[in-house]
Structures are given as structure tokens and as C-alpha cells.
C-alpha positions in Angstrom: -21.0 10.9 188.9 -20.8 7.1 188.7 -17.5 5.0 189.8 -17.5 3.4 185.8 -18.1 7.0 184.7 -15.1 8.2 187.2 -13.1 5.3 185.7 -13.3 5.8 182.1 -12.6 9.6 182.3 -9.2 8.6 184.3 -9.0 6.0 181.5 -9.6 9.0 178.7 -7.1 11.4 180.4 -4.4 8.6 180.1 -5.4 8.3 176.1 -4.9 12.0 175.6 -1.5 12.0 177.3 -0.4 8.7 175.1 -1.2 11.1 172.1 0.6 14.1 173.3 3.5 11.9 174.0 4.0 10.1 171.1 2.3 12.4 168.5 5.1 13.8 165.8 7.8 11.8 167.1 10.2 9.6 164.9 10.9 5.6 165.1 14.2 6.9 166.3 12.9 9.3 169.1 10.8 6.8 170.0 13.6 4.0 170.9 16.1 6.9 172.4 17.0 5.3 175.7 18.4 8.4 178.1 22.1 6.5 179.3 21.3 3.8 177.3 19.7 2.0 179.3 16.5 3.9 180.5 13.4 2.6 179.2 12.4 4.3 176.0 9.1 6.3 174.8 7.9 3.7 172.5 8.7 0.9 175.4 6.9 2.9 178.0 3.9 3.3 175.8 3.5 -0.2 174.6 4.0 -1.5 178.0 1.1 0.5 179.2 -1.1 -0.1 176.8 0.0 -3.8 177.0 -0.7 -3.7 180.9 -4.2 -2.2 180.3 -4.9 -4.5 177.3 -3.8 -7.7 179.2 -5.7 -6.7 182.6 -8.9 -5.5 181.3 -9.1 -8.1 178.6 -8.8 -10.7 181.7 -11.4 -9.4 183.7 -14.1 -8.5 180.8 -13.3 -12.3 180.0 -12.6 -11.3 176.0 -9.5 -11.6 174.2 -6.7 -8.8 173.9 -6.9 -6.5 171.0 -2.8 -6.9 170.6 -4.2 -10.6 169.1 -7.4 -10.0 168.1 -7.0 -7.3 166.0 -3.5 -8.0 164.8 -1.6 -5.8 166.8 1.0 -8.4 167.9 1.7 -9.5 164.0 1.8 -5.5 163.0 4.4 -5.1 165.5 6.5 -8.0 164.4 8.4 -7.9 167.9 10.8 -10.4 168.7 9.1 -11.3 172.1 6.6 -13.9 173.6 3.2 -12.5 172.0 2.4 -13.0 175.5 4.6 -10.6 176.8 3.6 -7.0 178.4 7.1 -5.8 179.4 6.8 -7.2 183.4 10.4 -8.3 184.2 11.8 -7.0 181.0 15.5 -7.1 180.4 17.5 -4.2 178.8 17.9 -6.0 175.5 14.1 -6.9 175.6 13.8 -3.2 175.7 15.7 -2.3 172.7 13.4 -5.1 171.3 10.4 -2.9 171.5 11.3 -0.7 168.3 8.0 0.8 166.5 8.6 1.4 162.8 5.8 3.4 162.4 4.5 5.8 165.4 1.1 5.6 164.2 1.0 1.9 165.1 1.4 2.8 168.7 -1.3 5.3 169.1 -3.5 3.3 167.1 -3.1 0.4 168.9 -3.1 2.4 172.6 -6.4 4.1 171.2 -8.2 0.3 170.4 -7.5 -0.9 173.7 -9.0 2.4 175.2 -11.7 2.0 173.3 -12.2 -1.8 174.8 -11.8 -0.2 177.7 -14.1 1.9 177.7 -17.0 -0.5 176.3 -16.3 -2.6 178.9 -16.5 0.1 181.8 -20.2 0.7 180.2 -21.5 -2.5 180.9 -20.6 -2.5 184.3 -22.8 -0.8 187.2 -20.9 0.8 190.7 -21.6 -2.7 192.5 -19.1 -4.6 190.3 -16.4 -2.8 191.3 -16.9 -5.1 194.1 -16.2 -8.1 192.6 -13.1 -10.0 193.6 -10.8 -10.9 190.7 -7.7 -12.3 192.1 -7.9 -14.2 195.5 -4.0 -14.4 195.3 -3.9 -11.3 197.6 -4.5 -10.5 201.0 -7.1 -8.9 200.7 -8.2 -10.3 197.5 -8.1 -7.8 194.7 -11.6 -6.3 193.8 -12.3 -5.4 189.9 -12.4 -1.5 191.2 -8.9 -2.0 192.8 -7.6 -3.8 189.5 -9.0 -1.1 187.5 -7.3 1.8 189.7 -4.3 -0.4 189.5 -4.1 -0.3 185.9 -4.4 3.6 186.1 -2.2 4.2 188.5 0.6 2.3 186.3 -0.1 4.1 183.0 -0.4 7.5 184.8 3.2 6.3 186.0 4.6 5.5 182.9 2.8 7.8 180.5 4.3 10.6 182.9 7.6 9.1 182.1 7.2 9.3 178.9 6.1 12.7 178.6 9.1 13.6 180.6 11.8 11.6 178.2 9.9 13.5 175.2 10.6 16.8 177.1 14.2 15.6 177.5 14.6 14.7 174.1 13.6 18.2 172.2 15.5 20.1 174.6 18.7 18.0 173.6 17.8 18.6 169.9 17.1 14.6 169.7 
């Protein structure tokens, strides 16, 4: 198996976990915040998808799905279009309310598809290309993609945990 195939498999697993965390939930369940301040399932999945969209679009040299496919308009969040969730305040987390839960999975599916299309254009040697010189050592494409996978897996795991808690509470 080649490195890019392995990365595509990892992103596919994230997609599957997103489906499992979101499918069948209503808008109120997606917005529920344990103890009133924890991140919601909706915010977690929106954030992990925004990070993947932002980071992959940057290294691929393409427009983010968020704007290119009109998801920013369809979500109509009261946040800057470029917002991806880093450093969000509690009020900004509250602002990420998804009226149609299917929209959340549609956005993730579209980002996943763009990610896999991009990976299909790469060879293993491409993973050594430096994409960010602000760090020491500089960040390679392979490291950036693994970083996105790590972040996404952490957040989708949190979303799945929250779903289980909400279901046990009958929410």
C-alpha cells in the first residue's frame, strides 16, 4: 500500500465516524452542550470538517468547499466566512447551530470527496514537500495531512462520546 492510499483510508474512516455521530440526530441534539459549556456535536463535526476543508484546500491550491459549493451560505452562521473554529469562544460555539442535520453530513461528504480526489493526484514523494516553513522543523505535506487526520479523529471521537451520553440521558 502506498502512503497516499493509507491517508485516503484514514480520511474514509473519519467520514464513516462522522456519519455515525450525526445520522439520526435532530438540531437540538446537535446543539446540546453538556454542562452548558462543552462543545456540541454540531460544533465538533462542523469544526473538524472546516479544518480539513481549510488545510487540504490550502495544500491542494484550490478553493475551500465551504465557499466553492455554497455551504457558507447554506449554513448561514453568524460568523466570519473564514472561521474554522480555532479559538472559538463559548458564544461562537453556540452560534454554530445546524438547522438541517443532513447539511452537516453533506458538507463533510463534499470535503471528503475533495480530499480523496486530491490524494489521488499525489505520489509518495509528494508527501515530503514542505508546505509550512513557520515551524521548526518545517512541516511537510505528509505531516500536515496526518495532523488533520489526528485532529479530525479526536473531534469525531468526542462527538461520538457526546452522542452516547445524550442518548443515555434520553436527550
